[in-house]
N, C-alpha and C positions, 0 to 999 in steps of 0.2 A: 468885424469878422464877416467875410462875404457869405451870401446866402448858400453858395455851393459848398462852403466849408462847415456849415452848421450841422451838428449832430443832434437831431431832435430827441427829446426824452420819450421813450416808448416803454412798453411792458417788458422789454428784455433787460432793462436797466434796474439798478438797485439804489435804495436810499439808506444812508447811514447817519444816525444822530450822534453827535459827539458825547451826549450825556446818556445815551441809551445803551442797553445791554444786548440788544438784538438789532440786526439789519432786516430790511424788508424789500421784497421785489415790488416794483412799481405796479400798481393796479389802476386801470383806466375805467371810469364809470361815466364820464361826461359825454362820450360819443362812441359810436360803433362803426363809423364809415371810413375814417382816414387812418391808413396804416403806412408804416415804413418797414420794408423787408418782412411784411407779414405780421408786424406787431402794431397794435393800436397806439396812436400818438396821444400823449398826455397834454392837458391844458391846465390853466390856472384854477379850473374848477375841481381838479383831481387832487384833493388835499389829504388823501389817505386817512380819512377820519376813522374808519373802522379798523385801522392797523395800529397796534401798540408797540412802541420801541422799548418799553420798560425803562422809563427815564430815572436813572439812579442819581446822577449829578451829586448834589450835596447829601442825598440820602445815604450814600455809601459811607461818608464820613460820620454822619449822625448815628447810623447803625453800629459802626465800630465803636464810637464813643459810648453808646448805651451798653454794649457788651463789656467794654472796659470798666465802666462804672459799676456794673453788676458784679463783675469779678472782684473789684475793689471792695464793694459793700460786703460781699460774702467773706472776704479776707478779714475785714474789721469785725465781723460777727463770728469769726473762727469757724465758719462752715466749710467743710472740706470740699475742694474742687479737684476731683481726679481728672486724668487726661480725657476720659470719655465725657465728663461733665463739661469741661472747657470746650470740647468740640461741639457739644450740644448747645452751649450758650452762643458760640460763634455761628453755628449753623442756623440757630433760631434767629439771631440778629440779621443774618444774610437773607433769610426768608422774609423777615419783616421788611427789610429794605426793598426786596424784589416786589413784594405785595404792594407796598406804598408807592413804589415807582410805577407799577402797572396802573394803579388807580389815578395817580397824577397824570400820567400820559394819556389815559383814556379821557379824563376830565378836560384836559387842555387841548385835545385834538381839534375841537371845533374852532379854536382860535388860530389855527395854522393859516398862513398866507404865503403864496408864492411871490418871490421878488426876482427882479431881473429877467422877466419873461421877454419874449420876442414878438413884436408886432408883425413880423414877416410871415407868421403863420397864425391865422385866426380860424377857429372852428366853433361854430355856434356862438359867436360873439366872445369867445374866450381865447386869449393868446396862448400860443404854444410855448414850450419850455425847452431850454438848450442845455445839453450836457456841458459841464465846465463853466457855465455862466449863471444859470438859474439856481436858486436855493429856496428850500421850504422853511420859512421862518416860524418859530414857536415863541411868540412874545412872552407868555407866562414864565417860560424857563430861560428866556434869553439865549436860545439855541438856534443855530442855523443848520438845517439838515441838508447834507450834501448828496449829490448824485454820483454814483460809481458805475463805470461802464460794464464791469464784469463781476461775476460771483466772487472770484478770488480777490479782487480789489476790495469788495465790500467786506469779505470775511477778514482779510488782513487788517483793514482799517478798524473794524469792530473789535478785533482781538486786541489791538493796541489801546483802544478806548477802555476795554475791560481791564487791561493791566493797570490803567490809571484808576479805575474804580477800586480794584483790589488794593492798590497803593493808598488810596484815600481811606478805605476801610481800615487797613493796618495802622495808618497814621491816627485815625480816630480812636481805634482800640487802645493804642499806646497812650494817647493823650487822655482818654477817659480813665485808664488804669492809673496813670500818674496823678491826675486831678483827684481821683477818689482817695488815693493814698495820702496826698497832701491835705485833703479835707479831714482825714482821720487825724493827722498831726494837729490840725487846727482845733479839732474838737477835744483832743486829749491833752495837748500841751500848750494851747493858746496861740494867739496870732503872732507873737514874737518868734516862737519856734517855727511856725509854718512859714513866716516870712524869711527867716534865716535859711530854712531848707530850700525855699524857692530860689533865693539868691545863690546858694551853694550849687544847686543844679545848673543854674544859668551860667555860672562861672566855670564849672568843672565838666559838665556833660554836653554842652552845646556843640563842642568840637566833634565829639563822637557821633552826635546825631546827624551831622552832615559830612562825616568822614567815612568813605567806603572801606578804608583799611580796618575799621572796627568790626567788619563782618568776618574777618579771618580769625583763626584761633579756635579753641575748644568751645563749642556751643552746640545746642541741639538744633535740628533742622527747623523746628518751630520758632526757636529764638532767631535763627539766621533769617528765616522767611519774614517774620514780623519786623525785625530791624531793617532788613533790606527793602521791603515794600514800604515800610514807614518812612525810611530815608528818602525813597523815591517820591513818596507823597509830600514830604516836606519841601523837596526841591521843586516838585511840580506846582505846589501852591504858590511859591515865590515866583516861578516862571510865568504862571498864568496872570499874576498881578502885574508884573512889570512889562508884559507884552500886550496888555490890554490898552489899546489906543483910545478907548472911550473914557478911561479914568484920568482924572487930573493927577498931577504930581502929589498934591496933598492927600487925595484919596488913596493913592498908591502907597504912600508912606504909612498912613493909618492902617490899611489892610495888611501891609507887610509886617507892621508891628504886632498886629493881632495874630498873624501866622507864627511869628517868633515866640509869642507867649504860648501858643499851642505846642510849638516845638519843644519848649522847656518842659511842659507837662509830659509830652511824648518821650523825652529823654529820661524822665523819671520812670515812666511806665516801662521803657525798654529794659531798665535795670531790674525790674520785678518779674519779667517774663524770661530773662536770660540768667541761668545759673547752672553750675555743673551738677551731675547726679550725686556725687559722693563727697565726703569730707576726708582729707588726708591728715595724718598724724605723724609727728616727728619721732622716730624711734632710733635705737642704737644701730639699726641696719638701714637707715635712711627713711624716706617718707613712705608710709603705708596707708592704704585705704582703711578707714575706721572699722569697716565690717570685717577686715582680715586680722584685726588685733585679737590676740588670744591671751589666756592666763600665762604669765611668765614672760611675755613680751616686755622688753625694756623700752620705756618711753622717756623722752626728755621732760623734766619738770623743773619748777622753780622752788627752791628752798626759801620760804619767806623770811626765815630768821636771819640767814646770812646773805641772801640775794644771789646765791650760786645756782647755776644750772646743773641738775643732777639726773643721772639715769636711774629710774626706779621701775621695779617690775609691776605688771598688772596682776592684781590678786583676784579679780572677778570681772566678768563682762555682763552687760545688761542690754536688753533690747525691749523696746516698747513702741506703741503707736502714738502719733500726735495728729491733731487736726489743724495745726497752724505752724508756720515757720517764719522766722525773720530772714530776709535776704540782705546780706551785708556786702557792700562793695568798698574795697580799700582804695587808697589813693593811687596805687599803681595799676588798678583795673582788676585785681583779683576779686572774685565773687564767691561767696560760700553761704550755705544755709545753716541755721542753728535754731533750736527751739527757743521760744521767747523768754523762758525763765533761766536759761543758761547765763552764768555770770562771767564777766570779763573784768580785768584789772584796768581801771581808769583812774589816774591820779592817786595811785596807791589805795584805791578802794574797790572792792568787788561789787559790781553793779550789774543788775539784770540787763541783758541786751535790749529788751523792749523799752528800757528807760534811758538808753544811750542814743545820742543824736549825731547827725552829720557834723564833722569837724572834731569830735571827740577823738582822743588818741589812745590806742591799745598798746599793751606791752608786747614787744617782739622777742623772739628767741635770742637775737643778737644784742639785746639790751636797748635797742633803739625803739622809738615810738612809731607806731603805724597809724596814720590818720584815716578815719572813716570818711569816705566821699559820699556815700549814699546808703540809706537803710530803709527798709519797708517791710510791712507784714503781708504775707500771702496766706491764703487758705489752701491747705494741702494735706491729704491723708497719706502719711508716710511712716515707714519704720525708721526709728532713730536708735542710735547706739550710744552707750556710755560705759564706763568701767571704773572700778576702784583701783587706786594707785597706792602702793606702800608709802607711808610717811607723808608724802606731799600730795595733796588732793587737787592736782592740776596737771595740765599737759598742753602741748603746743599744736595748733591745727593750721591747715593750709600750707602751701608752698612757702609762704612768707614767715610761718611760725608765729602765730598769734596765741597768746596765753589765754586759756579758758579754764574755769573751775569745773571740777567734775561733779560738784554737789548741786543740789537744788533746794533752796530755802527762799520762799516767796514771802516778802513782808506785806501784810494786809493793812487796810486803812486804820484799824484800831491798834496798830503797832505790834500785833501778834504775828506769828509766822505760820505758814503752811509748809510742811515738809513733804518731799516726794521721794519715794523709793521705787525700785524696780525688781521685777522677778529676775531670777538668774536663768540664763539660757540653759536648756536641757533639763529643767525641773519636770518631774512627773506631775500628773494631775493631782495626786495626793499631796505632793509638796506645795503646789500652788494653793490648794485648799488650806493647808496649814498656815501658809503665809498670809492668806486673806483673813483667817481666823485670828492670827497674831495681831495684825493691824487693827482689826475690828475691836478686839479686846482692849488694846492699848487706847484707842480713841474713846472707848466707853469707860475707862478706868478713873475718870475724874479729870480735874484740871491738870494739864501737862505744863508744869512750871520748871524751867531750867534751874537745877539745884546741884549742890555739891553732893556727890554720891556718898551715902552712909553705909559702908560695908562692915560686915562682921568679921570675925577672925577666921571663920571657916569658909570654904568654897560652897557655892550653891549646891553642887552635887553631894558633898559630904552632909550638909544640913538636911538635904532631901532624904538621903539614905538613913541618917540618924533618926529621922522622924518615922521610919518604918516603911518608906515607899520604895518601890522598884523603879529603876531607870531602864526603860525598854531599849533594846539594841538599836543603834542608829539614832539615838535621841540625846540631846543636851538638856540640861535643866535651865530653863529660861525664866527671867523675871517678867511676870505679866505686865506690870507697870515698871518700866525701866528705872534704874536707880537715878539716872541723870534727870528724870522727871519727878523726883521725890518719892519714888516707890520704895517701900520698906524691904530690907534684906531679910525677909522672913519666909518660912515655908508656905504661909497662907498667900504669898504673892509669887508662888512658883508653879511651873507647869512643865512637863516634858515637851520638847519641841524638836522637830527634825533638825539634825546637826547642820545640814547644808543651809536650811532656812535660817537658823539662828546665826550662823557664821556669815551669812550674807546680809540679812536685814540689820543685825546689830551694828556692824561697821558703817553701813550706809547711814543709819540714824545718828551714829556718833559723829560722823564727818559733817552732817548737816547742822549739828547743834554745838559742836565744841567751841566755836568762836562767838556764840551768842552770849550776851551778858547774863549773869545770874538774875533770876526773877523774870526773865522773858517768858511770855506765854506762847505755847505752841497750840494753835487752835485745832489743827487737824493734820493727820498724816495720811497721805494718799499713796496707793500702790497702783502702778500703771500696768495694763495687760500687755501680753505679747500678741502680735498679730497672728 
């Protein structure tokens, strides 16, 4: 380049670090005499030591991974993570990255050195710097800080760099979320289950992780943003490796393999941050949102005795809160949420979804099996819905029609069971109090052992009246300790109970226990509150 064509670096120019979150205007402190167009000329002594670019670099990925791991840990601990809490975790991780990037850049500033300076301009024994030729090297970070001629060039270049930082953060978040979930599988189900899950994700999800078409369809903006930026981060990671001329082919293959492993974790994480807001149920009038199901709605069910699909009416609806959910992704990409204790039919056995793994097959409404591609636990405070169905205690959910049991019976380590019931929507505070008292009295009535009911010849109401007691209006006569738990059919085991409470809790308890073998112990009955 001829001398007359050189554009010397002056204070009117800007510096952009590819790993930085900010650009800086050039500051000259080495001399005060030489100017070009009224701006001081820079020399190799002007290293911008007092200026911090906030070097994110790998910090963006690490901060995202920390945030993802934290969310995964909270999920495993069943700690609710509402939207604001998730935003707080992500915001905190970003602030941590910015703070660490600031300190890194400030610490490494003294090591900066100019390269490709020009001997055609020497000021106080220091060579001048040329726009488009000279670069400010930062050896600790392996970064080359470039010169930009205008403010707009610097801003656009930094903006593109920051898009890369955001992509790295998103990729790190997804990878951390997926790694945390798989670590949970390792801790609860062992290395074989964790290995199978890893291989399944590698086989079924890697295409989606690098496929822009997966960003279309029904999903939240958070999901779309995380997946989109995470996808860009995955592509960027591979591109940075294979365009690095300083790496050998062996090093590139090793680094690329490591990136692919991270992409597998990220693919797992993507499935845990992307899920629809509601669950759909198959009814006689087509698919409906579960929150719109009402008493009398006809839903499709399975008659387990003859294997036929039957329309049965809803007899009661229930609503409660939960602190954790399972996210299930089916083989065709359908994703839905369900509480961990919900049971699905797998190989003719009702199993809790939290004990089901990828590659297990669920019963479909058309009689075909639907394979699970991905499954994981998330922490989330949410209102969930369930209902009682006449005769058949099951129904079909999602567009694909997956069979789910409407009951909750959790088997404990000692082979006893924990039974769960729900308040009925619309109950008054008095009815809720009576329901609480009923469950409390039942839990305190002694061992609850599944037994053959021993009924007398008279109804409970007749026995109660014959003993000289009044039955208040709006009340049923209820057995304090239910007959199926070995309670006696005697007046001493009877109490008036609100008829709505009795006719809701009674069937719920019956449905949970009717398939349990005689002699089975029920350790506890819990009742879930309405939000």
